[in-house]
Residue, then its C-alpha position, 0 to 999 in steps of 0.5 A: m500500500t502506498r502512503p500519501a505524499g508527505a505522510r511519515r512511516l509509523g511504527s518507529k520507536k520515536e513516533e510510537r506512543d505508549d497508548r498506541k500500537i500498530a495493528r494489521v488490516f487484512m481481508t478474510g473472505r469479502s470482509q476486512a478484519v483487524r488483528l488487535p495486539k494482545e493488550f487491546r483484545f476484547d473479552t467479548d465476541r461483539v463490539l459496538i463500532r462507530r465513526e468519528g471523523r476519519h477514525v473508526v472506534l470499537s467499544p465493548m458492548f454493555e452487558d446489561w442496564d446496570d453495566y450501562l448505568k455504571n460505565g456508560a455516558r455521563l451527563p456533564d457536571d454543569f448539566e443541573a446548573a443549566t436550569p435554574e428550576m433544577r438547581k433549586g430542586e423545584l420543577p413547576l407542576e403541570k396540570r394534567e387531565p385525569f385518566d378515564 
């Protein structure tokens, strides 16, 4: 595979950071696969995949709702501060029609 003009060869000790490694991409049948280094292996047989710009990100799937609530996305620290009523703990009451 050829590199774009001006692109540097990755993998030299100087350029490689401790938290990044090089992985091999290969074809298996009509699918593309990535051979992950040992320290990046998953302990599951399914992962979530998403694209962030030109990056492809793999994440382990949550086992259940408890796992999601414990390890999932968090609200920003200033979320409650954004709404004065929430900051006071006083949300306005809503008038609703009774159930029949």
